[in-house]
VEXVOVEX-779696 format. One record per residue: x, y, z of N, C-alpha, C in turn; residue in three letters. Coordinates in Angstrom, 3 decimals. Each point is the difference from the previous one (the first is absolute). Example, Ala and Ser with C-alpha at 12.3 -4.5 7.8 and 13.67 -1.06 7.14 Angstrom:
<nodes>
+----------+----------+----------+----------+----------+----------+----------+----------+----------+------+
!      n.X !      n.Y !      n.Z !     ca.X !     ca.Y !     ca.Z !      c.X !      c.Y !      c.Z ! rest !
+----------+----------+----------+----------+----------+----------+----------+----------+----------+------+
!   13.190 !   -5.690 !    7.800 !   -0.890 !    1.190 !    0.000 !    0.900 !    1.200 !    0.000 !  ala !
!   -0.350 !    1.050 !   -0.720 !    0.820 !    1.190 !    0.060 !   -0.770 !    1.090 !    0.730 !  ser !
+----------+----------+----------+----------+----------+----------+----------+----------+----------+------+
</nodes>
This chain:
<nodes>
+----------+----------+----------+----------+----------+----------+----------+----------+----------+------+
!      n.X !      n.Y !      n.Z !     ca.X !     ca.Y !     ca.Z !      c.X !      c.Y !      c.Z ! rest !
+----------+----------+----------+----------+----------+----------+----------+----------+----------+------+
!   -0.511 !   11.545 !   12.773 !    0.627 !   -0.533 !   -1.139 !   -1.260 !    0.070 !   -0.923 !  val !
!    0.822 !   -0.020 !   -1.352 !   -1.216 !    0.503 !   -1.025 !    0.550 !   -1.642 !   -1.214 !  gln !
!   -0.834 !   -0.524 !   -0.569 !    0.808 !   -0.542 !   -0.728 !   -1.073 !    0.738 !   -1.869 !  leu !
!    1.009 !    0.230 !   -0.669 !   -0.515 !    0.773 !   -1.369 !    0.106 !   -1.194 !   -1.316 !  gln !
!   -1.593 !   -0.815 !   -0.336 !    0.356 !   -0.681 !   -1.103 !   -0.273 !    0.246 !   -1.438 !  ala !
!    0.739 !    0.032 !   -1.222 !   -0.339 !    0.293 !   -1.702 !   -0.003 !   -1.035 !   -0.631 !  ser !
!   -0.378 !    0.457 !   -1.006 !    0.711 !   -0.910 !   -0.870 !   -0.983 !   -1.096 !   -0.582 !  gly !
!   -1.622 !   -0.020 !    0.237 !   -0.768 !   -1.066 !   -0.359 !   -0.832 !    0.516 !   -1.438 !  gly !
!   -0.690 !   -0.410 !   -0.657 !   -0.625 !    0.077 !   -1.135 !   -0.982 !   -1.300 !   -0.492 !  gly !
!   -0.022 !    0.603 !   -1.348 !   -0.479 !   -0.719 !   -1.214 !    1.093 !   -0.323 !   -0.502 !  leu !
!    0.238 !   -1.867 !   -0.427 !    0.559 !   -0.292 !   -0.709 !   -0.142 !   -0.931 !   -0.968 !  val !
!    0.338 !   -0.462 !   -1.413 !   -0.793 !   -1.214 !   -0.385 !    0.964 !   -1.353 !    0.305 !  gln !
!   -1.063 !   -1.243 !    0.151 !    1.082 !   -1.251 !    0.130 !    1.340 !   -0.070 !   -0.736 !  pro !
!    0.984 !   -0.678 !    0.753 !    1.256 !    0.231 !   -0.243 !    0.888 !    1.161 !    0.554 !  gly !
!   -0.528 !    1.109 !    0.335 !    0.703 !    1.303 !   -0.210 !    0.500 !   -0.042 !    1.444 !  gly !
!    0.471 !    1.166 !    0.374 !    0.936 !    0.356 !    1.189 !   -0.632 !    1.379 !    0.951 !  ser !
!    0.533 !   -0.126 !    1.178 !   -0.600 !    1.207 !    0.478 !    1.215 !    0.045 !    1.376 !  leu !
!    0.474 !    1.161 !    0.190 !    0.880 !   -0.108 !    1.502 !   -0.669 !    0.944 !    0.854 !  arg !
!   -0.022 !   -0.809 !    1.180 !   -1.008 !    0.701 !    1.331 !    1.147 !    0.628 !    0.638 !  leu !
!    0.017 !    1.101 !    0.651 !    0.912 !    0.824 !    1.250 !   -0.278 !    0.264 !    1.287 !  ser !
!    0.060 !   -0.266 !    0.863 !   -0.165 !    0.307 !    1.233 !    1.075 !    0.661 !    0.932 !  cys !
!   -0.247 !    1.278 !    0.537 !    0.998 !    0.973 !    0.464 !   -0.810 !   -0.065 !    1.925 !  ala !
!    0.908 !   -0.421 !    0.621 !   -0.381 !    0.337 !    1.490 !    0.951 !    1.345 !    0.471 !  ala !
!   -0.341 !    0.994 !    0.489 !   -0.088 !    1.081 !    0.814 !   -0.560 !    0.265 !    1.326 !  ser !
!    0.890 !    0.571 !    0.503 !   -0.132 !    0.664 !    2.044 !    1.103 !   -0.615 !    0.867 !  gly !
!   -0.836 !    0.086 !    1.041 !    1.070 !   -0.832 !    1.122 !    0.076 !   -1.418 !   -0.292 !  ser !
!    1.321 !   -0.026 !   -0.691 !    0.537 !   -1.387 !    0.170 !    1.336 !   -0.092 !   -0.027 !  ile !
!    0.556 !   -1.303 !    1.051 !    1.068 !   -0.015 !    0.868 !    0.547 !   -0.876 !   -0.985 !  phe !
!   -0.409 !   -1.102 !   -0.655 !    0.205 !   -0.987 !   -1.430 !   -0.849 !   -0.212 !   -0.334 !  ser !
!    0.005 !   -1.060 !   -1.115 !   -1.155 !   -0.959 !   -0.747 !    0.599 !   -1.737 !    0.173 !  ile !
!   -0.877 !   -0.483 !    0.349 !   -0.380 !   -1.174 !   -0.093 !   -0.229 !   -0.457 !   -1.155 !  gly !
!   -0.960 !   -1.379 !    0.334 !   -0.308 !   -0.224 !   -1.310 !   -1.054 !    0.709 !   -0.953 !  ala !
!    0.340 !   -0.287 !   -0.766 !   -1.042 !    0.987 !   -1.219 !   -1.047 !   -1.280 !   -1.286 !  met !
!   -0.720 !    0.779 !   -0.328 !   -0.992 !   -1.144 !   -0.692 !   -1.244 !    0.522 !   -0.569 !  gly !
!   -0.798 !   -0.484 !   -0.980 !   -1.073 !    0.393 !   -0.843 !   -0.714 !   -1.552 !    0.105 !  trp !
!   -1.419 !    0.310 !   -0.087 !   -1.083 !   -0.612 !    0.081 !   -0.840 !    0.385 !   -0.903 !  tyr !
!   -1.265 !   -0.840 !   -0.037 !   -0.988 !    0.185 !   -1.131 !   -1.375 !   -0.508 !    0.771 !  arg !
!   -0.916 !    0.630 !   -1.048 !   -1.526 !   -1.008 !    0.625 !   -0.803 !    0.696 !   -0.751 !  gln !
!   -0.440 !   -0.941 !   -0.753 !   -0.524 !   -0.295 !   -1.327 !   -1.876 !    0.065 !    0.563 !  ala !
!   -1.067 !    0.683 !   -0.931 !   -0.967 !    0.006 !    0.594 !   -0.697 !   -1.536 !    0.506 !  pro !
!   -0.389 !    0.616 !    1.445 !   -0.730 !   -1.536 !    0.530 !    0.951 !   -1.551 !    0.144 !  gly !
!    1.647 !    0.931 !    0.243 !    0.463 !   -1.428 !    1.022 !    1.269 !    1.279 !    0.538 !  lys !
!    0.383 !   -0.927 !    0.548 !    0.690 !    0.344 !    1.405 !    1.474 !    0.637 !   -0.357 !  gln !
!    0.333 !    1.092 !    0.764 !    1.315 !    0.216 !   -0.501 !    1.254 !   -0.967 !    0.339 !  arg !
!    1.123 !    0.374 !   -1.219 !    0.655 !   -1.057 !   -0.087 !    1.684 !    0.748 !    0.317 !  glu !
!    0.502 !   -1.053 !   -0.235 !    1.863 !    0.437 !    0.344 !    0.403 !    0.032 !   -1.640 !  leu !
!    0.511 !    0.779 !   -0.372 !    0.391 !   -0.075 !   -1.613 !    1.320 !   -0.251 !    0.206 !  val !
!    1.144 !    0.797 !    0.556 !    1.379 !    0.028 !    0.113 !    0.277 !    0.758 !    1.246 !  ala !
!    1.191 !   -0.429 !    0.503 !    0.727 !    0.285 !    1.170 !    1.362 !    0.333 !   -0.382 !  ile !
!    0.084 !    0.946 !    1.299 !    1.936 !    0.289 !   -0.153 !    0.552 !    0.223 !    1.067 !  ile !
!    1.109 !   -0.701 !    0.592 !    0.103 !    0.429 !    1.422 !    1.582 !    0.875 !    0.029 !  leu !
!    0.116 !    0.779 !    1.139 !    0.904 !    0.792 !    0.058 !    1.435 !   -0.620 !   -0.649 !  ser !
!    0.259 !   -1.362 !    0.126 !    1.026 !   -0.311 !   -0.531 !   -0.206 !   -0.238 !   -1.459 !  gly !
!   -0.719 !    0.071 !   -0.836 !   -0.386 !   -0.048 !   -1.341 !   -0.502 !   -1.716 !   -0.300 !  gly !
!   -0.323 !   -0.618 !    0.921 !   -0.596 !   -1.126 !   -0.234 !   -1.414 !   -0.167 !   -0.753 !  met !
!   -0.471 !   -0.424 !   -0.849 !   -1.283 !    0.623 !   -0.924 !   -0.797 !   -1.671 !    0.501 !  thr !
!   -1.280 !    0.012 !   -0.125 !   -0.895 !   -1.072 !    0.203 !   -1.460 !    0.563 !   -0.873 !  asn !
!   -0.383 !   -1.041 !   -1.333 !   -0.756 !    0.706 !   -0.972 !   -1.605 !   -1.152 !    0.159 !  tyr !
!   -0.951 !    0.494 !    0.124 !   -0.930 !   -1.071 !   -0.656 !    0.216 !   -1.136 !   -0.802 !  ala !
!   -0.927 !   -0.960 !   -0.468 !    0.516 !   -0.869 !   -0.435 !   -0.193 !    0.395 !   -1.504 !  asp !
!   -1.423 !    0.736 !   -0.074 !   -0.408 !    0.512 !   -1.518 !    0.427 !    0.951 !   -0.588 !  ser !
!    0.689 !    0.561 !    0.771 !    1.148 !    1.089 !   -0.466 !    1.329 !    0.172 !   -0.476 !  val !
!    0.886 !   -1.467 !    0.514 !    0.745 !   -0.235 !    0.130 !    0.855 !    0.064 !   -1.490 !  lys !
!    1.196 !    0.696 !   -0.212 !    0.471 !    0.177 !   -1.876 !   -0.406 !    1.009 !   -0.567 !  gly !
!   -1.238 !    0.604 !    0.841 !   -0.698 !    0.908 !   -0.604 !    0.245 !    1.819 !    0.535 !  arg !
!   -0.191 !   -0.367 !    1.072 !    0.106 !    1.147 !    0.870 !    1.011 !    0.182 !    0.902 !  phe !
!    0.930 !    1.518 !    0.165 !    1.340 !   -0.227 !    0.750 !   -0.563 !    1.023 !    0.889 !  thr !
!    0.209 !    0.108 !    1.189 !    0.148 !    0.807 !    1.024 !    1.317 !    0.728 !    0.584 !  ile !
!    0.113 !    0.974 !    0.028 !    1.735 !    0.565 !    0.212 !   -0.506 !    1.419 !    1.757 !  ser !
!    0.990 !   -0.017 !    0.077 !    0.070 !    1.526 !    1.048 !    1.063 !    0.430 !   -0.285 !  arg !
!    0.399 !    1.307 !    0.563 !    0.341 !    1.083 !    0.189 !   -0.042 !    0.794 !    1.583 !  asp !
!    0.979 !   -0.358 !    0.553 !   -0.013 !    0.647 !    1.131 !    1.553 !    1.076 !    0.344 !  asn !
!    0.380 !    0.458 !   -1.103 !    1.119 !    1.046 !    0.487 !   -0.233 !    1.040 !   -0.526 !  thr !
!    0.731 !    0.809 !    0.992 !   -0.526 !    1.459 !    0.129 !   -1.240 !    0.642 !    0.466 !  lys !
!   -0.494 !   -1.169 !    0.771 !   -1.406 !    0.562 !    0.492 !   -1.055 !   -0.211 !   -0.878 !  asn !
!    0.439 !   -0.983 !   -1.426 !   -1.577 !   -0.274 !   -0.970 !   -1.097 !   -0.336 !    0.717 !  lys !
!    0.646 !   -1.139 !    0.540 !   -1.239 !   -1.057 !    0.354 !   -0.515 !   -0.282 !   -0.739 !  asn !
!   -0.294 !   -0.646 !   -0.799 !   -1.062 !   -0.408 !   -1.543 !    0.293 !   -1.187 !   -0.070 !  thr !
!   -1.248 !   -0.315 !   -0.513 !   -0.189 !   -1.838 !   -0.310 !   -0.469 !   -0.323 !   -1.295 !  val !
!    0.246 !   -0.993 !   -1.214 !   -0.589 !    0.605 !   -1.273 !   -0.315 !   -1.552 !   -0.396 !  ser !
!   -1.138 !   -0.154 !   -0.778 !   -0.298 !   -1.010 !   -0.817 !    0.276 !    0.072 !   -1.289 !  leu !
!    0.995 !   -0.651 !   -0.432 !   -0.410 !    0.009 !   -1.695 !   -0.722 !   -1.181 !   -0.591 !  gln !
!   -0.974 !    0.018 !   -0.766 !   -1.038 !   -1.579 !   -0.222 !    0.183 !    0.679 !   -1.722 !  met !
!    0.464 !   -1.380 !    0.151 !   -0.172 !   -0.326 !   -1.667 !   -0.923 !   -1.048 !   -0.498 !  asn !
!   -0.455 !   -0.645 !   -1.318 !   -0.392 !   -0.651 !   -0.348 !   -1.272 !   -0.488 !    1.206 !  gly !
!   -0.797 !    1.765 !   -0.149 !   -1.557 !   -0.019 !    0.588 !   -1.132 !   -0.847 !   -0.411 !  leu !
!   -0.662 !   -0.969 !    1.125 !   -0.431 !   -0.695 !   -0.602 !   -1.746 !    0.775 !    0.413 !  lys !
!   -1.267 !   -0.775 !   -0.452 !   -1.577 !    0.668 !    0.230 !    0.364 !   -0.534 !    1.815 !  leu !
!    0.358 !   -0.436 !    0.250 !   -0.467 !   -0.750 !    1.622 !    1.317 !    1.093 !    0.455 !  glu !
!    0.364 !    0.786 !   -0.328 !    1.215 !    0.851 !    0.821 !   -0.988 !    1.306 !    0.493 !  asp !
!   -1.153 !    0.173 !   -0.680 !   -0.337 !    0.904 !    0.058 !   -0.879 !    0.298 !    1.345 !  thr !
!    0.451 !    0.867 !    1.068 !   -0.484 !    0.578 !    1.559 !    0.252 !    1.258 !    0.601 !  ala !
!    0.147 !    0.104 !    0.904 !    0.426 !    0.894 !    0.698 !    1.106 !    0.021 !    0.764 !  val !
!    1.295 !    0.345 !   -0.387 !    0.882 !   -0.450 !    0.899 !    0.478 !    1.516 !    0.991 !  tyr !
!    0.694 !   -0.935 !    1.464 !    0.742 !    0.959 !    0.560 !    1.218 !   -0.150 !    0.768 !  tyr !
!    0.301 !    0.771 !    0.209 !    2.015 !   -0.307 !    0.298 !   -0.915 !    0.130 !    1.597 !  cys !
!    1.157 !   -0.634 !    0.807 !    0.206 !   -0.038 !    1.483 !    1.570 !    0.387 !    0.029 !  ser !
!    0.367 !    0.161 !    1.331 !    1.300 !    0.202 !    0.523 !   -0.267 !    0.050 !    1.403 !  val !
!    1.050 !   -0.803 !    0.942 !   -0.267 !   -0.405 !    0.560 !    1.406 !    1.058 !    1.015 !  val !
!   -0.171 !    0.966 !    0.505 !    0.398 !    0.983 !    0.419 !    0.965 !    0.104 !    1.687 !  val !
!    1.192 !   -0.046 !   -0.081 !    0.813 !    0.457 !    1.365 !   -0.155 !    1.163 !    0.549 !  val !
!   -1.067 !    0.132 !    0.665 !    0.058 !    1.333 !    0.784 !    1.104 !    0.689 !    0.750 !  leu !
!    0.527 !   -0.591 !    0.785 !    1.306 !    0.465 !    0.549 !    0.737 !   -1.035 !    0.272 !  ser !
!    1.212 !    0.626 !    0.752 !    1.246 !   -0.837 !    0.286 !   -0.130 !   -1.180 !    1.183 !  ala !
!   -1.082 !    0.190 !    0.234 !   -0.630 !   -1.370 !    1.366 !   -0.923 !   -1.055 !   -0.742 !  ser !
!   -0.047 !    0.236 !   -1.356 !   -0.146 !   -0.986 !   -0.862 !   -1.710 !   -0.261 !   -0.366 !  gly !
!   -0.628 !    1.094 !    0.606 !   -1.119 !   -0.167 !   -0.286 !   -0.333 !   -0.098 !   -1.445 !  ala !
!   -1.369 !   -0.852 !    0.001 !   -0.244 !   -0.154 !   -1.921 !   -1.409 !   -0.415 !    0.074 !  leu !
!   -0.579 !    1.208 !   -0.914 !   -1.566 !    0.225 !   -0.763 !   -0.155 !   -0.284 !   -1.433 !  ala !
!   -1.133 !   -0.142 !   -0.506 !    0.242 !   -0.775 !   -1.558 !   -0.938 !    1.356 !   -0.414 !  pro !
!    0.381 !    0.115 !   -0.989 !   -1.144 !    1.469 !   -0.669 !   -0.445 !   -0.484 !   -1.419 !  phe !
!   -0.556 !    0.438 !   -0.460 !   -0.967 !   -0.659 !   -1.007 !    0.090 !    0.999 !   -1.232 !  trp !
!   -0.037 !   -0.104 !   -1.101 !    0.077 !    1.170 !   -0.952 !   -1.624 !    0.302 !   -0.530 !  gly !
!   -0.387 !    1.082 !   -0.897 !   -1.650 !   -0.193 !   -0.085 !   -0.549 !   -0.613 !   -1.234 !  gln !
!    0.957 !   -0.828 !   -0.205 !   -0.871 !   -0.559 !   -1.631 !    0.388 !    0.359 !   -1.270 !  gly !
!    0.408 !   -0.884 !   -0.763 !   -0.232 !    0.608 !   -1.225 !   -0.319 !   -1.151 !   -1.150 !  thr !
!   -1.169 !    0.452 !   -0.860 !   -0.863 !   -1.054 !   -0.692 !    1.063 !   -0.120 !   -1.338 !  gln !
!    0.114 !   -1.262 !   -0.619 !    0.441 !   -0.928 !   -0.559 !   -1.014 !   -0.602 !   -1.095 !  val !
!    0.312 !    0.553 !   -0.801 !   -1.409 !   -0.628 !   -0.898 !    0.460 !   -0.828 !   -1.456 !  thr !
!    0.053 !   -1.088 !   -0.007 !    0.329 !   -0.982 !   -0.938 !   -0.798 !   -0.245 !   -1.036 !  val !
!   -0.324 !    0.654 !   -1.125 !   -1.318 !   -0.437 !   -1.053 !    0.245 !    0.673 !   -1.592 !  ser !
!   -0.543 !   -0.962 !   -0.958 !    0.650 !    0.259 !   -1.064 !   -1.756 !    0.383 !   -0.744 !  ser !
+----------+----------+----------+----------+----------+----------+----------+----------+----------+------+
</nodes>
């Protein structure tokens, strides 16, 4: 299973970016999908998560500004993060994470994307 993330970049405070992550490979189905971030000198933290049923949860610091969504139709298996009202403190490397159901037996495994840099700077 491979995760390919895209969409990072440099943006001014108050701007917007959209991150996307596509899962491919030997996938029976997809469980939870999420985005994490790690700023320099800090631990990796959860930004947002979306469950297979569509329920979402966000870090308090991004509520009202970020929106996570997923598309599992026609084997797309993508998770996106729309980031609006970006702040300097949102600067970090963002990682997508997907829990993959590997077979009909229900075996699960987490996978991580390679990380994409988001820099908010004036």
